[in-house]
C-alpha positions in Angstrom: 223.5 27.4 -19.6 219.9 26.4 -18.8 217.3 28.8 -17.8 214.1 28.0 -15.9 211.0 28.8 -17.9 208.4 31.4 -16.8 205.2 30.1 -15.4 202.2 29.9 -17.8 198.8 31.1 -16.7 197.7 27.5 -16.3 200.6 26.9 -14.0 199.6 29.8 -11.8 196.0 28.6 -11.0 197.0 26.3 -8.1 198.9 29.2 -6.5 196.2 31.8 -7.0 192.7 30.2 -6.6 190.0 32.9 -7.1 187.7 33.1 -4.1 189.9 31.0 -1.8 190.2 32.2 1.8 192.5 29.5 3.3 196.1 30.3 4.0 197.2 27.5 1.7 195.8 29.5 -1.3 198.0 32.5 -0.4 201.5 33.2 -1.5 204.0 32.1 1.2 204.7 35.8 1.8 201.1 36.3 2.9 200.9 33.5 5.4 200.7 34.2 9.2 204.1 34.0 11.0 203.9 31.8 14.0 205.5 32.8 17.3 208.7 31.0 18.2 207.9 27.9 20.5 209.5 27.5 23.9 211.7 30.0 25.8 211.4 33.7 25.6 208.4 33.7 27.9 208.1 37.5 27.8 207.7 37.8 24.1 204.2 38.1 22.5 203.4 36.2 19.4 202.9 38.2 16.2 201.1 37.6 13.0 201.1 39.5 9.7 197.8 41.2 9.0 195.7 39.6 6.3 195.4 41.7 3.2 192.1 43.1 2.3 190.2 41.3 -0.6 190.9 44.3 -2.9 194.7 44.2 -2.1 194.8 40.4 -2.7 192.9 40.7 -6.0 195.2 43.4 -7.2 198.3 41.3 -6.2 196.9 38.3 -8.1 196.2 40.4 -11.2 199.7 41.9 -11.2 201.4 38.5 -10.8 199.2 36.9 -13.5 199.8 39.9 -15.9 203.6 39.6 -15.3 203.5 35.9 -16.0 201.5 36.3 -19.2 204.0 38.9 -20.4 206.9 36.5 -19.7 205.2 33.7 -21.5 204.6 35.9 -24.5 208.3 36.8 -24.5 209.1 33.1 -24.3 206.8 32.2 -27.2 208.4 34.9 -29.3 211.8 33.5 -28.6 210.7 30.0 -29.4 209.2 31.2 -32.7 212.5 32.8 -33.5 214.3 29.6 -32.8 212.0 27.6 -35.1 212.4 30.2 -38.0 216.2 30.2 -37.8 216.8 27.6 -40.6 215.4 29.7 -43.5 216.6 33.2 -44.4 215.9 35.6 -47.2 219.2 37.0 -48.3 219.2 39.7 -51.0 216.2 38.1 -52.7 217.5 34.5 -52.4 215.7 32.2 -50.0 218.5 30.2 -48.4 218.1 27.4 -46.0 220.3 24.7 -44.5 222.2 23.6 -41.5 225.9 24.1 -40.7 227.4 23.0 -37.4 231.2 22.8 -37.3 232.4 19.1 -37.4 228.8 17.8 -37.6 227.2 18.7 -40.9 227.1 21.5 -43.5 224.5 21.8 -46.3 223.3 25.1 -47.6 220.4 25.1 -50.1 219.4 27.8 -52.6 216.2 26.5 -54.2 215.9 29.3 -56.8 219.3 28.3 -58.2 218.3 24.6 -58.0 221.5 23.9 -56.0 223.0 22.8 -52.7 226.4 23.6 -51.4 227.9 20.6 -49.7 225.6 17.8 -48.5 226.3 17.2 -44.8 223.9 14.4 -43.7 221.6 15.0 -46.7 218.8 17.1 -45.3 215.4 16.6 -47.1 215.4 19.9 -48.9 218.7 19.2 -50.6 217.3 16.1 -52.3 215.3 18.1 -54.8 218.2 20.3 -56.0 219.7 19.1 -59.3 223.1 20.6 -58.8 225.4 19.9 -55.8 228.7 21.7 -55.2 231.2 19.9 -53.0 233.9 22.1 -51.3 236.1 19.3 -49.9 236.0 15.7 -48.7 235.5 15.9 -45.0 232.6 13.8 -43.9 230.6 16.6 -42.3 230.5 18.1 -45.8 230.2 15.0 -48.0 229.0 12.2 -45.8 225.4 12.3 -47.1 226.3 12.1 -50.8 225.4 8.4 -51.3 222.0 9.1 -49.6 221.4 12.2 -51.7 221.9 10.1 -54.9 219.9 7.1 -53.6 217.0 9.2 -52.5 216.8 11.0 -55.8 216.6 7.6 -57.5 213.9 6.6 -55.1 211.8 9.6 -56.0 212.5 9.0 -59.8 214.3 12.4 -60.0 216.9 12.7 -62.8 220.5 11.9 -61.9 222.1 14.9 -60.2 225.2 16.7 -61.4 227.8 16.8 -58.6 230.7 19.2 -58.9 233.9 18.3 -57.0 237.5 19.3 -56.7 239.3 17.2 -59.4 241.6 15.5 -56.9 238.7 13.6 -55.3 236.7 12.5 -58.4 238.4 9.2 -58.8 237.9 8.3 -55.1 234.3 9.2 -55.3 233.8 7.0 -58.3 235.3 4.1 -56.3 233.1 4.9 -53.4 229.9 4.7 -55.5 231.1 1.4 -57.1 231.3 0.0 -53.5 227.8 1.2 -52.7 226.4 -0.2 -56.0 228.1 -3.5 -55.2 226.5 -3.6 -51.7 223.1 -2.2 -52.4 222.5 -3.5 -56.0 221.2 0.0 -56.8 222.2 2.0 -59.9 223.0 5.2 -58.0 223.1 7.3 -61.1 224.9 10.6 -61.0 227.2 12.8 -63.1 230.4 13.7 -61.3 232.0 16.8 -62.8 235.6 17.6 -61.8 235.7 21.4 -62.0 239.0 23.1 -61.3 239.6 26.6 -60.0 239.0 29.1 -62.7 237.1 26.8 -65.0 233.5 27.8 -66.0 230.5 25.5 -66.4 227.0 26.5 -67.6 224.3 25.1 -65.3 221.5 27.1 -67.0 221.3 29.4 -70.0 221.4 32.3 -67.6 223.7 30.8 -64.9 227.3 29.6 -64.8 229.5 28.5 -62.0 233.2 28.9 -61.4 235.3 27.5 -58.5 237.8 29.7 -56.6 240.7 28.9 -54.3 240.2 28.3 -50.6 242.6 27.3 -47.8 241.7 24.3 -45.6 243.7 21.4 -44.2 242.9 19.2 -47.2 242.3 20.2 -50.8 239.3 22.5 -51.0 237.6 25.1 -53.2 234.7 27.5 -53.1 232.2 28.3 -55.9 230.8 31.5 -57.4 227.5 31.3 -59.3 227.1 34.1 -61.9 224.0 35.4 -63.7 224.5 35.8 -67.4 223.1 38.5 -69.6 223.9 39.9 -73.0 224.4 43.6 -73.5 224.5 45.5 -76.8 228.0 46.6 -77.6 228.7 50.3 -77.2 229.6 50.8 -80.9 226.1 49.7 -81.9 224.1 51.6 -79.2 223.2 54.4 -81.6 221.7 52.0 -84.2 217.9 51.4 -84.7 216.2 48.0 -84.4 216.2 47.1 -88.2 219.9 48.0 -88.4 220.8 45.9 -85.4 218.8 43.0 -86.8 220.6 43.2 -90.1 224.0 43.1 -88.4 222.9 40.1 -86.3 221.5 38.2 -89.3 224.8 38.8 -91.1 226.7 37.0 -88.3 228.1 40.0 -86.5 228.5 39.6 -82.8 226.6 42.6 -81.5 226.5 41.8 -77.8 228.9 41.4 -74.9 228.3 38.7 -72.3 228.1 40.1 -68.8 228.7 37.8 -65.8 227.5 39.1 -62.5 228.5 37.2 -59.3 225.4 36.4 -57.4 226.2 33.8 -54.7 229.6 32.7 -53.4 230.2 29.7 -51.1 233.6 29.0 -49.4 233.1 25.9 -47.4 235.8 25.5 -44.7 238.7 27.9 -45.2 241.2 30.1 -43.5 240.8 33.9 -44.0 243.6 33.9 -46.6 241.0 33.4 -49.4 239.9 37.0 -48.9 243.3 38.3 -49.9 243.6 36.3 -53.2 243.3 38.7 -56.1 241.7 36.0 -58.2 238.9 35.7 -55.6 237.7 39.2 -56.1 234.4 38.0 -57.6 233.7 36.0 -54.4 234.2 39.1 -52.3 231.9 41.2 -54.4 229.1 38.6 -55.0 225.7 39.7 -54.0 225.7 37.0 -51.2 228.8 35.5 -49.6 228.3 32.3 -47.7 231.3 31.7 -45.5 232.4 30.2 -42.2 233.2 31.6 -38.8 233.9 28.5 -36.7 235.3 30.4 -33.6 233.8 33.5 -32.1 235.7 34.5 -28.9 239.0 34.5 -27.0 238.6 31.0 -25.6 239.8 29.7 -29.0 241.7 32.4 -30.7 242.8 33.2 -34.3 245.9 31.0 -34.2 243.8 28.0 -33.1 241.4 28.6 -35.9 244.2 28.9 -38.5 245.9 25.7 -37.2 242.7 23.8 -38.0 242.0 25.5 -41.4 239.1 27.6 -40.2 238.2 31.3 -39.7 237.7 33.3 -36.5 235.1 36.1 -36.4 237.9 38.4 -35.4 239.5 37.8 -38.8 236.3 38.8 -40.5 236.4 42.1 -38.6 240.0 42.6 -39.6 239.3 42.0 -43.3 236.0 44.0 -43.4 237.5 46.4 -46.0 237.6 43.5 -48.6 234.0 42.4 -48.0 232.1 44.2 -50.7 229.2 41.8 -50.7 225.6 43.1 -50.0 225.0 40.2 -47.5 227.2 37.7 -45.7 225.7 34.5 -44.4 227.9 33.1 -41.6 228.0 29.3 -41.1 229.9 26.5 -39.5 230.0 27.8 -35.9 231.4 25.5 -33.3 228.8 23.4 -31.5 230.1 24.8 -28.2 228.1 28.0 -28.9 224.4 28.7 -28.2 222.2 30.7 -30.6 222.4 33.7 -28.2 226.3 33.5 -28.1 226.4 33.6 -31.9 224.0 36.6 -32.2 225.8 38.5 -29.5 229.2 38.0 -31.2 227.8 39.1 -34.5 226.3 42.2 -32.9 229.8 43.3 -31.9 231.0 43.6 -35.5 231.5 47.0 -37.0 228.1 48.6 -37.5 228.5 48.7 -41.3 229.6 45.0 -41.4 227.1 43.9 -38.7 224.2 45.3 -40.8 225.0 42.9 -43.7 225.9 39.7 -41.6 223.3 37.0 -41.0 224.2 34.0 -38.9 222.8 30.6 -39.9 221.9 29.1 -36.6 219.9 26.0 -37.6 221.1 23.0 -35.6 222.2 25.1 -32.6 220.6 25.1 -29.1 219.1 28.1 -27.4 218.8 29.0 -23.8 215.0 28.5 -24.5 215.4 24.9 -25.5 
């Protein structure tokens, strides 16, 4: 739906020319009304009285003030549209674009990673780690460009994590690109299966979890890692603890805390998997909500391996995350449609849900 834009003050000047006394400078409502021509010989012609200068001036000021207010509202809305691609979620700056069937790439710079690669947005190029959820082109199509651009910038070869079943095909794909382009296209493809753990930094590890799409897929949980002194040694003093450590005794427990979980495309079934409990209690859950209303219902979403917003409402009890970043909305929706749908969630759930609306049109665009 398109909406006509409010007049700006500059557009108002031809309508309201200060000091003008001609009828053409007046609003059409203030012009004299001519008598009907021909017939009706007994009727006298009538004209509307001209407003006094003070009345005209007041009318101009009111109209101009109203137009300025509308333009300020318009500018605020436009600014909101321009800010929609970057969000601060529980201390993590997250940015990206995710439009169902077109492209999905979500970047978390502080973790030096991107989830899926879409059409390879510029911000993703500088992330050393890439996590691929499945092989549909709107999630993986930009992979060769991601690798090639990093080479162009003399960045180190990226580490790309993929479901094991697609690793061999990806290697073949890059052989074809190397043959055509004569470029090295260096990368490290890691086939990481559900439940396996990989250290990406001394204080971060990643572990895939099961999702449910129409082709093989998986999500990823990134954990922070910290060491905590074992309870049996908590009463000891520093020198005693050091002595135990120097003698080879393991004095700490390793604590993994789920920070960010990403599902990619999936049905809502993943929420009910006991082994996915960490994804449902991660500080931030990045998941999809392709469909939002009754026009395309829950059954339609499930048939296509996606989630409906209604299912998120139904499963709210399992969502223990501090924040939920919703992605992958159908391109049929406008930004205002998305925000209105999210506002109808249960208050407790709505308070933690943030829609990623980069790539979507607004009624103001």
